[in-house]
C-alpha positions in Angstrom: -17.0 0.7 102.4 -18.5 -1.0 99.3 -22.0 0.0 98.1 -22.3 -3.5 96.7 -21.9 -5.0 100.2 -24.3 -2.4 101.7 -27.0 -3.4 99.3 -26.1 -7.1 99.3 -25.3 -8.2 102.9 -28.1 -9.9 104.8 -28.7 -8.6 108.4 -26.6 -10.1 111.1 -28.3 -13.2 112.5 -27.3 -15.9 114.9 -27.0 -19.6 114.4 -29.0 -21.2 117.2 -29.6 -24.9 117.3 -33.1 -26.3 117.8 -34.0 -26.8 121.4 -31.9 -25.4 124.2 -29.3 -23.0 122.8 -26.2 -24.8 123.9 -24.1 -23.0 121.3 -24.8 -19.9 119.1 -22.6 -18.2 116.5 -23.1 -14.9 114.8 -21.4 -12.0 113.0 -21.6 -8.6 114.6 -20.1 -5.1 114.2 -16.6 -4.9 115.4 -17.6 -2.3 118.0 -19.2 -5.1 120.0 -15.9 -6.9 120.7 -15.4 -5.7 124.3 -19.0 -6.4 125.3 -18.7 -9.9 123.8 -15.5 -10.6 125.8 -17.1 -9.2 128.9 -19.8 -11.9 128.6 -18.8 -15.0 130.7 -20.6 -17.2 128.3 -18.5 -16.2 125.3 -16.3 -19.1 124.0 -14.3 -17.0 121.5 -14.4 -13.8 119.5 -12.7 -13.5 116.1 -11.6 -10.3 114.4 -10.6 -10.1 110.8 -8.1 -8.0 109.0 -4.3 -7.6 108.5 -4.1 -4.4 110.5 -3.6 -4.9 114.3 -6.4 -3.8 116.5 -5.9 -0.2 117.7 -7.0 -1.3 121.1 -5.3 -4.7 121.8 -6.9 -7.0 124.3 -5.2 -9.6 126.5 -7.8 -12.3 126.5 -7.3 -15.9 125.3 -10.8 -15.8 123.8 -9.8 -13.1 121.3 -8.2 -14.1 118.0 -7.4 -11.9 115.1 -7.6 -13.8 111.8 -5.2 -12.2 109.3 -7.6 -11.9 106.3 -9.1 -8.7 105.0 -12.9 -8.6 105.0 -15.1 -7.1 102.3 -17.1 -4.2 103.6 -17.5 -2.9 107.2 -15.4 -4.5 109.9 -17.1 -7.5 111.6 -16.4 -9.9 114.4 -17.6 -13.5 114.8 -18.9 -14.5 118.2 -19.3 -18.0 119.5 -21.4 -18.2 122.7 -22.2 -21.0 125.1 -25.2 -21.6 127.2 -23.0 -22.2 130.2 -20.2 -20.2 131.7 -16.8 -20.5 130.1 -13.3 -21.0 131.6 -10.3 -19.8 129.7 -6.5 -19.5 130.0 -3.1 -20.3 128.4 -1.0 -23.4 128.6 2.4 -22.7 127.1 1.8 -21.3 123.6 -1.8 -22.6 123.5 -4.7 -20.3 124.3 -7.9 -22.1 125.2 -11.5 -21.8 126.5 -14.1 -24.3 127.3 -17.6 -24.7 128.6 -17.3 -28.2 130.1 -18.3 -30.1 126.9 -16.4 -28.4 124.0 -13.0 -26.6 123.9 -11.6 -24.0 121.7 -7.8 -23.8 121.3 -5.4 -21.8 119.2 -1.7 -21.3 118.6 0.7 -19.6 116.2 4.1 -20.7 114.9 6.5 -18.5 113.0 8.2 -20.2 110.1 12.0 -20.5 110.2 13.5 -20.0 106.8 10.1 -20.4 105.1 9.9 -24.1 106.2 6.1 -24.5 106.4 6.4 -28.3 106.8 8.5 -27.8 110.0 6.2 -25.1 111.4 3.1 -27.3 110.7 4.7 -30.3 112.3 5.6 -28.3 115.4 2.1 -26.8 115.6 0.3 -30.1 115.3 2.6 -31.8 117.7 1.9 -29.1 120.3 -1.8 -29.3 119.6 -1.8 -33.1 119.9 0.1 -33.1 123.2 -2.3 -30.5 124.6 -5.3 -32.5 123.6 -3.9 -35.7 124.9 -3.3 -34.2 128.4 -6.7 -32.6 128.8 -10.4 -33.5 129.1 -11.3 -32.7 125.5 -9.1 -35.1 123.5 -11.4 -35.6 120.5 -10.6 -33.2 117.6 -13.7 -32.0 115.8 -12.6 -29.1 113.5 -9.4 -27.3 112.6 -8.6 -24.0 110.8 -5.2 -23.3 109.3 -4.0 -20.0 107.9 -0.6 -19.7 106.2 1.0 -17.3 103.8 1.4 -18.0 100.0 -0.4 -21.4 100.2 0.1 -22.3 96.5 3.7 -21.0 96.1 6.3 -23.5 95.0 6.5 -26.1 92.2 5.4 -29.7 92.3 5.8 -31.3 95.7 7.5 -28.2 97.0 4.2 -26.3 96.8 3.6 -24.9 100.3 0.1 -26.5 100.7 1.7 -29.9 99.9 4.4 -29.3 102.4 1.8 -28.2 104.9 0.0 -31.6 104.4 3.2 -33.4 105.1 3.9 -31.5 108.2 0.4 -31.9 109.5 0.6 -35.7 109.4 4.1 -35.7 111.0 2.8 -33.6 113.9 -0.3 -35.7 114.4 1.9 -38.8 114.5 -1.0 -41.2 114.4 -3.7 -40.9 111.7 -7.0 -42.6 112.0 -9.0 -42.0 108.7 -12.2 -42.9 110.6 -11.8 -40.1 113.0 -10.5 -37.2 110.9 -11.7 -33.7 111.8 -13.4 -31.2 109.5 -10.8 -28.6 108.4 -10.0 -25.5 106.5 -6.6 -24.5 105.1 -6.4 -21.1 103.5 -3.7 -18.8 102.3 -3.2 -15.4 104.0 -2.0 -12.7 101.5 -0.1 -10.3 103.8 3.4 -11.8 103.3 3.7 -12.8 107.0 5.3 -16.3 107.4 3.3 -17.2 110.5 1.1 -20.3 110.7 -2.1 -19.8 112.7 -4.0 -22.9 113.8 -7.2 -23.0 115.8 -9.5 -25.9 116.6 -12.6 -27.3 118.4 -12.4 -30.4 120.5 -14.7 -32.3 122.7 -15.0 -34.9 125.5 -16.6 -37.3 123.0 -15.8 -38.0 119.3 -17.9 -36.6 116.5 -19.0 -38.3 113.3 -16.9 -37.5 110.2 -18.9 -37.2 106.9 -17.9 -37.4 103.3 -19.5 -35.9 100.2 -20.8 -38.5 97.7 -19.9 -36.0 94.9 -16.3 -36.0 95.8 -13.4 -38.4 96.4 -12.4 -38.2 100.1 -9.5 -35.8 100.4 -7.5 -38.4 102.3 -7.8 -40.7 99.3 -6.6 -38.3 96.7 -4.3 -39.7 94.1 -0.5 -39.1 94.1 -0.8 -36.2 91.6 -1.9 -33.9 94.5 1.3 -34.5 96.6 3.2 -37.1 98.6 0.7 -36.8 101.5 -3.0 -36.6 100.8 -4.9 -33.9 102.7 -6.0 -35.4 106.1 -9.5 -34.1 106.8 -13.1 -35.1 106.6 -15.5 -33.1 104.3 -17.7 -32.3 107.3 -18.3 -33.5 110.9 -21.4 -34.0 113.1 -20.3 -33.1 116.6 -21.6 -35.0 119.6 -25.1 -33.8 120.4 -24.1 -32.9 124.0 -22.0 -30.0 122.6 -24.9 -28.3 120.9 -22.5 -27.6 118.0 -24.0 -27.4 114.4 -22.8 -29.4 111.4 -19.2 -28.4 110.8 -18.6 -28.1 107.1 -15.0 -28.1 105.9 -13.6 -25.6 103.4 -15.4 -26.5 100.2 -14.7 -25.6 96.6 -15.7 -26.4 93.1 -14.4 -30.0 93.0 -16.1 -33.1 91.7 -14.4 -36.4 92.2 -10.9 -35.0 92.9 -10.8 -32.6 89.9 -11.3 -28.8 90.0 -14.2 -27.6 87.9 -15.1 -24.4 85.9 -11.6 -23.0 85.6 -11.7 -19.3 85.1 -15.4 -18.9 85.8 -16.1 -17.3 89.2 -19.8 -17.6 89.4 -19.9 -21.2 88.1 -17.3 -22.1 90.7 -19.4 -20.4 93.4 -22.5 -22.3 92.3 -20.7 -25.7 92.2 -19.4 -25.0 95.7 -22.9 -24.3 97.0 -24.0 -27.5 95.4 -21.3 -29.4 97.3 -22.3 -27.7 100.6 -25.9 -28.8 100.0 -24.7 -32.3 99.3 -23.0 -32.3 102.7 -26.2 -31.1 104.4 -28.2 -33.9 102.6 -25.6 -36.5 103.8 -25.7 -35.1 107.4 -29.5 -35.2 107.6 -29.4 -39.0 107.0 -27.8 -39.1 110.4 -29.5 -36.1 112.0 -32.8 -35.4 110.3 -33.5 -32.4 112.6 -30.9 -30.3 110.7 -32.4 -27.6 108.4 -32.7 -29.0 104.9 -30.9 -26.1 103.1 -28.6 -23.2 103.8 -30.4 -20.3 105.4 -30.9 -18.5 108.7 -29.6 -21.6 110.5 -26.2 -21.4 108.7 -23.2 -19.2 109.1 -20.8 -19.1 106.2 -17.3 -17.8 105.6 -16.5 -17.2 101.9 -12.8 -17.0 100.9 -12.2 -15.2 97.6 -8.8 -15.3 95.8 -9.1 -12.1 93.8 -10.0 -9.0 95.8 -11.8 -7.5 92.8 -14.2 -10.4 92.8 -15.4 -9.8 96.4 -18.3 -7.5 95.5 -19.7 -9.9 92.9 -19.4 -12.8 95.4 -21.1 -10.8 98.1 -24.0 -9.8 95.8 -24.5 -13.3 94.6 -24.5 -14.7 98.1 -27.0 -12.1 99.3 -29.3 -13.0 96.4 -29.6 -16.7 97.4 -33.0 -17.8 98.6 -33.2 -17.4 102.4 -29.7 -16.0 102.2 -27.5 -17.2 105.1 -25.4 -14.9 107.1 -22.0 -14.7 105.5 -18.6 -13.0 105.6 -16.4 -12.5 102.5 -12.7 -12.6 103.1 -9.7 -12.0 100.7 -7.6 -15.2 100.8 -5.8 -17.7 98.6 -7.4 -21.1 98.1 -5.3 -24.2 98.2 -5.4 -24.9 94.4 -4.3 -22.1 92.1 -7.2 -22.6 89.7 -9.8 -22.3 92.4 -11.2 -18.8 92.9 -13.6 -19.3 95.9 -14.0 -21.6 98.9 -16.7 -21.7 101.5 -16.9 -23.2 105.0 -20.0 -23.4 107.1 -21.7 -23.9 110.4 -25.2 -25.4 109.7 -27.9 -26.1 112.2 
């Protein structure tokens, strides 16, 4: 356990939206997993790490994210005000509270073909959503090995982008979800996808400091990344602002190559810009990152994790955060942050 994290980490706190707590998210010690799953209001519990749990649990609401955390083992708990139903449909595990649904699936790559695995995953997800009561995709998370391996258009992230669009089949730029795509570093060629969907559509948002990812020029690949920079969910869900994986990009260009702290600061500026944009639509949102936020910080180099944790903890009104060792989707980017913000 790192002394830097012990001194730097803020206490565990929960995101709770103003008014009735329709949804709450928090980090907690990993010893609380079984209690969280025993709660009928728990929508999902995430574990983190590349080592399988010593006490596996057969619950569709439990998902192990294959990224190693900095510091003591933590879990992430999403809790609903109302009771939750859960189950499995084919390869999809799911849970819902009547207004919002969590879903997840995993696909093993065949011969390292990430485009084919992604197409299969998104086709299954799309079919599942189309047949259910929660057809509107709000947010996706994607974890795949060696995300920046490969040259030119054969880079695995570019192939992922191609497979995603093929699997979705139809692409409405006005209804894109928020998203994260991150590289696992354990060498396991398995694509993990999980998502949130709802009965009603959300409102996608863009960052005025950045070119929309779906309008990136050809230099970034044959298929531009298909996601919104953030999304405001339908108010009935009680969900916070969903901020996509965000990095030190202005326009469409990476900034501060080689400078960890400058990249972190630029990333935080981009997150604040998304909050400012969202508050034009929903003024009740907190005006800045803080106790009403929950952040996940992905760091490319494991040796940089203590410095990132210390810097995050030193922020004014430091938000709850978790630092994970992961590859970012551009080789020159050293850090990426996603957020829930209420």
